[in-house]
The first five atom37 places (N, CA, C, CB, O) and aatype in JSON, in Angstrom:
{
  "aatype": [12, 1, 10, 19, 0, 10, 7, 0, 10, 7, 0, 9, 0, 10, 7, 7, 4, 7, 7, 12, 8, 11, 16, 18, 10, 14, 3, 7, 2, 1, 7, 18, 15, 9, 15, 4, 1, 7, 19, 10, 2, 15, 17, 3, 15, 4, 10, 19, 11, 0, 7, 1, 19, 4, 7, 16, 1, 7, 18, 3, 16, 10, 1, 15, 15, 6, 13, 3, 1, 15, 10, 10, 9, 15, 4, 11, 0, 14, 14, 1, 11],
  "atom_mask": [
    [1, 1, 1, 1, 1],
    [1, 1, 1, 1, 1],
    [1, 1, 1, 1, 1],
    [1, 1, 1, 1, 1],
    [1, 1, 1, 1, 1],
    [1, 1, 1, 1, 1],
    [1, 1, 1, 0, 1],
    [1, 1, 1, 1, 1],
    [1, 1, 1, 1, 1],
    [1, 1, 1, 0, 1],
    [1, 1, 1, 1, 1],
    [1, 1, 1, 1, 1],
    [1, 1, 1, 1, 1],
    [1, 1, 1, 1, 1],
    [1, 1, 1, 0, 1],
    [1, 1, 1, 0, 1],
    [1, 1, 1, 1, 1],
    [1, 1, 1, 0, 1],
    [1, 1, 1, 0, 1],
    [1, 1, 1, 1, 1],
    [1, 1, 1, 1, 1],
    [1, 1, 1, 1, 1],
    [1, 1, 1, 1, 1],
    [1, 1, 1, 1, 1],
    [1, 1, 1, 1, 1],
    [1, 1, 1, 1, 1],
    [1, 1, 1, 1, 1],
    [1, 1, 1, 0, 1],
    [1, 1, 1, 1, 1],
    [1, 1, 1, 1, 1],
    [1, 1, 1, 0, 1],
    [1, 1, 1, 1, 1],
    [1, 1, 1, 1, 1],
    [1, 1, 1, 1, 1],
    [1, 1, 1, 1, 1],
    [1, 1, 1, 1, 1],
    [1, 1, 1, 1, 1],
    [1, 1, 1, 0, 1],
    [1, 1, 1, 1, 1],
    [1, 1, 1, 1, 1],
    [1, 1, 1, 1, 1],
    [1, 1, 1, 1, 1],
    [1, 1, 1, 1, 1],
    [1, 1, 1, 1, 1],
    [1, 1, 1, 1, 1],
    [1, 1, 1, 1, 1],
    [1, 1, 1, 1, 1],
    [1, 1, 1, 1, 1],
    [1, 1, 1, 1, 1],
    [1, 1, 1, 1, 1],
    [1, 1, 1, 0, 1],
    [1, 1, 1, 1, 1],
    [1, 1, 1, 1, 1],
    [1, 1, 1, 1, 1],
    [1, 1, 1, 0, 1],
    [1, 1, 1, 1, 1],
    [1, 1, 1, 1, 1],
    [1, 1, 1, 0, 1],
    [1, 1, 1, 1, 1],
    [1, 1, 1, 1, 1],
    [1, 1, 1, 1, 1],
    [1, 1, 1, 1, 1],
    [1, 1, 1, 1, 1],
    [1, 1, 1, 1, 1],
    [1, 1, 1, 1, 1],
    [1, 1, 1, 1, 1],
    [1, 1, 1, 1, 1],
    [1, 1, 1, 1, 1],
    [1, 1, 1, 1, 1],
    [1, 1, 1, 1, 1],
    [1, 1, 1, 1, 1],
    [1, 1, 1, 1, 1],
    [1, 1, 1, 1, 1],
    [1, 1, 1, 1, 1],
    [1, 1, 1, 1, 1],
    [1, 1, 1, 1, 1],
    [1, 1, 1, 1, 1],
    [1, 1, 1, 1, 1],
    [1, 1, 1, 1, 1],
    [1, 1, 1, 1, 1],
    [1, 1, 1, 1, 1]
  ],
  "atom_positions": [
    [[28.14, -17.88, 10.23], [27.28, -17.32, 9.01], [25.79, -17.63, 9.35], [27.71, -18.07, 7.49], [24.87, -16.93, 8.94]],
    [[25.65, -18.63, 10.08], [24.2, -19.5, 10.09], [23.58, -18.21, 11.16], [24.25, -21.58, 10.93], [22.36, -18.03, 11.19]],
    [[24.3, -17.54, 11.82], [23.42, -16.64, 12.87], [23.11, -15.31, 11.72], [24.51, -16.07, 14.61], [22.03, -14.73, 11.71]],
    [[24.27, -14.93, 10.74], [23.91, -13.8, 9.99], [22.46, -14.11, 9.1], [25.21, -13.43, 9.01], [21.61, -13.25, 8.85]],
    [[22.37, -15.58, 8.68], [21.39, -15.74, 7.89], [19.77, -15.72, 8.45], [21.75, -16.91, 7.29], [18.75, -15.4, 7.83]],
    [[19.93, -16.18, 9.88], [19.02, -16.46, 10.8], [18.7, -14.95, 11.16], [19.53, -17.46, 11.98], [17.5, -14.75, 11.33]],
    [[19.4, -14.01, 11.28], [18.96, -12.73, 11.3], [18.66, -12.09, 10.14], [0.0, 0.0, 0.0], [18.0, -11.07, 10.33]],
    [[18.9, -12.31, 9.06], [18.51, -11.52, 7.85], [16.84, -12.19, 7.85], [19.67, -11.9, 6.23], [15.86, -11.45, 7.93]],
    [[16.76, -13.44, 7.76], [15.46, -14.19, 7.9], [14.44, -13.63, 8.55], [15.61, -15.34, 8.5], [13.37, -13.29, 8.03]],
    [[14.78, -13.5, 9.81], [13.84, -12.62, 10.92], [13.92, -11.08, 10.34], [0.0, 0.0, 0.0], [12.8, -10.58, 10.41]],
    [[14.73, -10.31, 9.87], [14.1, -9.08, 9.73], [13.27, -9.13, 8.61], [14.99, -8.01, 9.64], [12.43, -8.24, 8.66]],
    [[13.17, -9.92, 7.49], [12.29, -10.25, 6.52], [11.07, -10.45, 6.98], [12.66, -11.26, 5.86], [10.11, -9.87, 6.47]],
    [[10.9, -11.47, 8.23], [9.78, -11.97, 8.63], [9.09, -10.66, 9.45], [10.05, -13.34, 9.46], [7.89, -10.7, 9.21]],
    [[9.29, -9.94, 10.01], [9.3, -8.94, 10.86], [8.53, -7.81, 10.25], [10.63, -8.61, 11.23], [7.55, -7.25, 10.74]],
    [[9.09, -7.56, 9.11], [9.32, -6.53, 8.03], [7.58, -6.94, 6.71], [0.0, 0.0, 0.0], [6.91, -6.18, 6.01]],
    [[7.52, -8.0, 6.87], [6.61, -8.68, 6.09], [6.42, -8.13, 4.75], [0.0, 0.0, 0.0], [7.38, -7.52, 4.29]],
    [[5.21, -8.25, 3.93], [5.05, -7.91, 2.44], [4.65, -6.52, 2.85], [3.89, -8.86, 1.42], [4.32, -6.23, 4.0]],
    [[4.71, -5.62, 1.74], [4.12, -4.38, 1.66], [4.22, -4.05, 0.39], [0.0, 0.0, 0.0], [5.0, -4.7, -0.32]],
    [[3.56, -3.11, -0.1], [4.08, -1.97, -1.36], [2.91, -1.53, -1.8], [0.0, 0.0, 0.0], [1.79, -1.77, -1.33]],
    [[3.23, -0.75, -2.88], [2.19, -0.42, -3.91], [2.07, -1.22, -5.41], [2.43, 1.03, -4.18], [3.17, -1.63, -5.77]],
    [[1.35, -1.41, -6.03], [1.55, -1.83, -7.45], [0.42, -0.75, -8.51], [1.12, -3.72, -7.54], [-0.53, -0.21, -7.94]],
    [[0.58, -0.58, -9.6], [-0.24, 0.15, -10.24], [-1.44, -1.01, -10.8], [0.62, 1.02, -11.37], [-1.24, -2.2, -11.01]],
    [[-2.45, -0.42, -10.93], [-3.19, -1.78, -12.12], [-4.07, -0.56, -12.56], [-4.33, -3.63, -11.33], [-4.11, 0.6, -12.14]],
    [[-4.79, -1.26, -13.61], [-5.98, -0.71, -14.55], [-7.37, -1.41, -13.55], [-5.83, -1.47, -16.57], [-7.51, -2.56, -13.12]],
    [[-8.28, -0.18, -13.41], [-9.52, -0.39, -13.07], [-10.77, -0.72, -13.7], [-9.68, 0.36, -12.63], [-10.86, -0.14, -14.78]],
    [[-11.7, -1.39, -13.46], [-12.64, -1.98, -15.01], [-13.08, -0.53, -15.84], [-14.54, -3.05, -14.49], [-13.29, -0.47, -17.05]],
    [[-13.15, 0.32, -15.13], [-13.56, 1.79, -16.27], [-12.39, 2.15, -17.09], [-13.95, 3.4, -15.4], [-12.57, 2.89, -18.06]],
    [[-10.79, 1.54, -16.69], [-9.75, 2.07, -17.76], [-8.96, 3.09, -17.04], [0.0, 0.0, 0.0], [-7.93, 3.62, -17.45]],
    [[-9.57, 3.32, -15.93], [-8.62, 4.67, -15.38], [-7.54, 3.32, -14.43], [-9.84, 6.34, -13.99], [-7.74, 2.15, -14.13]],
    [[-6.37, 4.31, -14.22], [-5.19, 3.78, -13.79], [-5.77, 3.63, -11.68], [-3.58, 5.15, -14.4], [-6.35, 4.55, -11.1]],
    [[-5.45, 2.55, -11.14], [-5.73, 2.44, -9.82], [-4.47, 1.66, -9.1], [0.0, 0.0, 0.0], [-3.72, 0.91, -9.72]],
    [[-4.37, 1.92, -7.81], [-3.16, 1.51, -7.21], [-3.67, 0.52, -6.1], [-2.27, 2.78, -6.66], [-4.67, 0.84, -5.45]],
    [[-3.2, -0.34, -5.92], [-3.07, -1.31, -4.94], [-2.16, -1.26, -3.71], [-2.77, -2.32, -5.57], [-0.96, -1.43, -3.96]],
    [[-2.46, -1.07, -2.54], [-1.62, -1.09, -1.74], [-1.6, -2.19, -0.49], [-1.65, 0.09, -1.43], [-2.65, -2.7, -0.08]],
    [[-0.57, -2.44, -0.04], [-0.75, -3.52, 0.82], [0.34, -3.06, 1.93], [-0.51, -5.04, 0.07], [1.38, -2.48, 1.6]],
    [[0.03, -3.35, 3.22], [0.6, -3.18, 4.36], [0.48, -4.36, 5.2], [0.11, -2.09, 4.92], [-0.02, -4.38, 6.33]],
    [[0.97, -5.37, 4.55], [1.3, -6.66, 5.74], [2.06, -6.45, 6.49], [1.78, -7.9, 5.41], [2.32, -5.25, 6.57]],
    [[2.71, -7.22, 7.28], [3.63, -7.44, 8.1], [3.47, -6.82, 9.54], [0.0, 0.0, 0.0], [2.66, -5.9, 9.65]],
    [[4.12, -7.21, 10.57], [4.29, -7.1, 11.98], [4.52, -5.67, 12.2], [5.42, -7.97, 12.53], [4.07, -5.16, 13.23]],
    [[5.25, -4.89, 11.25], [5.89, -3.65, 11.5], [4.85, -2.65, 10.99], [7.32, -3.52, 10.8], [4.81, -1.61, 11.64]],
    [[3.84, -2.77, 9.76], [3.12, -2.11, 9.28], [1.53, -2.41, 9.72], [3.48, -2.2, 8.04], [0.98, -3.45, 10.08]],
    [[1.06, -1.1, 9.55], [-0.41, -0.77, 10.54], [-1.14, -0.39, 9.36], [-0.4, 0.64, 11.92], [-0.58, -0.09, 8.3]],
    [[-2.55, -0.42, 9.56], [-3.55, 0.17, 8.92], [-2.99, 1.54, 8.45], [-4.76, 0.25, 9.79], [-2.64, 1.8, 7.3]],
    [[-2.95, 2.28, 9.41], [-2.45, 3.69, 9.26], [-1.08, 3.8, 8.21], [-2.06, 4.25, 10.83], [-1.07, 4.63, 7.3]],
    [[-0.54, 3.37, 8.33], [0.58, 3.03, 7.2], [0.19, 2.68, 5.91], [1.4, 1.91, 7.55], [0.91, 3.01, 4.97]],
    [[-1.02, 1.98, 5.7], [-1.68, 1.61, 4.47], [-2.37, 3.29, 3.77], [-3.03, 0.26, 4.93], [-2.42, 3.64, 2.6]],
    [[-2.84, 4.08, 5.11], [-3.31, 5.17, 4.82], [-2.48, 6.55, 4.29], [-3.92, 5.33, 5.83], [-2.98, 7.46, 3.63]],
    [[-1.23, 6.46, 4.7], [0.07, 7.34, 4.46], [0.48, 6.89, 3.08], [1.35, 7.08, 5.62], [1.01, 7.65, 2.27]],
    [[0.3, 5.96, 2.91], [0.96, 5.25, 1.42], [0.17, 5.89, 0.88], [1.0, 3.61, 0.94], [0.57, 6.88, 0.27]],
    [[-1.3, 5.55, 0.9], [-2.1, 6.33, -0.35], [-2.09, 7.81, -0.56], [-3.55, 6.08, -0.25], [-2.15, 8.37, -1.65]],
    [[-2.01, 8.32, 0.49], [-1.78, 9.63, 0.34], [-0.55, 10.14, -0.03], [0.0, 0.0, 0.0], [-0.44, 11.18, -0.68]],
    [[0.4, 9.46, 0.35], [1.97, 9.82, -0.87], [1.74, 9.56, -2.35], [3.48, 8.63, -0.57], [2.15, 10.32, -3.23]],
    [[0.93, 8.26, -2.61], [0.82, 8.02, -3.97], [-0.09, 9.35, -4.76], [0.08, 6.49, -4.09], [0.34, 9.91, -5.77]],
    [[-1.09, 9.63, -4.22], [-2.06, 10.83, -4.97], [-1.35, 12.13, -4.69], [-3.75, 10.95, -4.32], [-1.28, 12.94, -5.62]],
    [[-0.78, 12.45, -3.43], [-0.72, 13.87, -2.87], [-1.9, 14.59, -2.53], [0.0, 0.0, 0.0], [-2.83, 14.24, -1.81]],
    [[-1.7, 15.76, -3.2], [-2.88, 16.96, -2.62], [-4.09, 16.61, -3.62], [-2.31, 18.94, -2.83], [-4.98, 17.44, -3.52]],
    [[-4.31, 15.73, -4.44], [-5.09, 15.5, -5.15], [-6.32, 14.69, -4.21], [-4.4, 14.87, -6.26], [-7.53, 14.92, -4.17]],
    [[-5.72, 13.96, -3.7], [-6.58, 12.83, -2.63], [-6.94, 11.55, -3.36], [0.0, 0.0, 0.0], [-6.47, 11.3, -4.47]],
    [[-7.7, 10.82, -2.78], [-7.81, 9.42, -3.39], [-9.37, 9.14, -2.87], [-6.5, 8.18, -2.77], [-9.87, 9.49, -1.8]],
    [[-10.0, 8.36, -4.02], [-11.11, 7.54, -3.7], [-10.72, 6.02, -3.61], [-12.19, 7.76, -4.73], [-10.19, 5.23, -4.39]],
    [[-11.32, 5.92, -2.07], [-10.96, 4.3, -1.74], [-12.44, 3.48, -2.22], [-10.57, 4.01, 0.27], [-13.61, 3.76, -1.99]],
    [[-11.78, 2.3, -3.03], [-12.95, 1.47, -4.02], [-12.79, 0.41, -3.1], [-12.64, 1.05, -5.87], [-13.92, 0.12, -2.72]],
    [[-11.76, -0.49, -2.42], [-11.92, -1.38, -1.66], [-10.98, -1.38, -0.58], [-11.95, -2.41, -2.3], [-9.89, -0.83, -0.72]],
    [[-11.36, -2.03, 0.65], [-10.54, -1.98, 1.6], [-10.62, -2.97, 2.59], [-10.61, -0.89, 2.07], [-11.75, -3.31, 2.94]],
    [[-9.63, -3.51, 3.12], [-9.51, -4.41, 3.96], [-8.7, -3.99, 5.33], [-8.97, -5.46, 3.24], [-7.47, -3.94, 5.29]],
    [[-9.3, -3.74, 6.38], [-8.57, -3.65, 7.66], [-7.74, -5.12, 8.31], [-9.74, -3.16, 8.7], [-6.62, -5.11, 8.82]],
    [[-8.22, -5.75, 8.22], [-7.99, -7.16, 8.33], [-7.03, -7.51, 7.56], [-9.03, -7.95, 8.07], [-6.11, -7.99, 8.23]],
    [[-6.78, -7.48, 6.29], [-5.53, -7.93, 5.38], [-4.94, -6.59, 5.06], [-5.93, -8.83, 3.91], [-4.1, -6.62, 4.16]],
    [[-5.19, -5.4, 5.61], [-4.42, -4.35, 5.54], [-3.9, -4.14, 4.23], [-3.47, -4.44, 6.42], [-2.71, -4.11, 3.9]],
    [[-5.25, -3.95, 3.26], [-4.86, -4.05, 1.76], [-6.33, -2.87, 1.17], [-4.92, -6.18, 1.04], [-7.53, -2.9, 1.47]],
    [[-5.72, -2.13, 0.44], [-6.68, -0.93, -0.22], [-6.35, -0.69, -1.55], [-6.57, 0.49, 0.48], [-5.19, -0.49, -1.91]],
    [[-7.78, -0.7, -2.65], [-7.7, -0.58, -4.08], [-8.05, 1.17, -3.69], [-8.96, -1.73, -5.2], [-9.03, 1.51, -3.02]],
    [[-7.26, 1.93, -4.12], [-7.43, 3.08, -4.49], [-7.59, 3.94, -5.86], [-6.7, 3.36, -3.98], [-6.94, 3.52, -6.82]],
    [[-8.36, 5.04, -6.03], [-8.14, 5.74, -7.81], [-7.72, 7.35, -6.96], [-10.25, 5.81, -9.32], [-8.36, 7.73, -5.99]],
    [[-6.69, 8.03, -7.48], [-6.67, 9.2, -7.39], [-7.83, 10.38, -7.93], [-5.59, 9.28, -7.85], [-8.46, 10.43, -8.99]],
    [[-7.83, 11.08, -7.04], [-8.66, 12.11, -7.75], [-8.39, 13.07, -8.84], [-9.04, 12.81, -6.94], [-7.25, 13.54, -8.87]],
    [[-9.24, 13.46, -9.76], [-8.75, 14.27, -10.8], [-8.29, 15.51, -9.95], [-9.88, 14.58, -11.99], [-8.66, 15.91, -8.85]],
    [[-7.09, 16.12, -11.07], [-6.34, 17.4, -10.25], [-7.35, 18.36, -10.42], [-4.79, 18.02, -10.85], [-8.26, 18.33, -11.25]],
    [[-7.09, 19.3, -9.48], [-8.44, 20.64, -9.51], [-8.21, 21.27, -11.03], [-8.16, 22.26, -8.03], [-7.31, 20.95, -11.8]],
    [[-9.42, 22.43, -11.32], [-9.45, 22.7, -12.37], [-8.72, 24.12, -12.19], [-10.77, 22.53, -12.93], [-8.9, 24.52, -11.05]],
    [[-8.04, 24.9, -12.87], [-7.58, 26.31, -12.78], [-8.21, 27.09, -13.46], [-6.39, 26.53, -13.08], [-7.91, 28.29, -13.46]]
  ]
}
């Protein structure tokens, strides 16, 4: 039982924290805070997450930290037809 608990804790530690949270920017628009911390995440994984959030619209980077592996982005407006 102890070995299973240690294995689970090890997996959590390796994966680390990471994720995306919706937020509101000072101008009232929606933004996204993306975190890619942990041993298994890289700076590239943050950029991929940002691309997935906004899709083909693209995004503007408002704040970034490669050291902390975090981004604050806003999606660009969809193209007008």
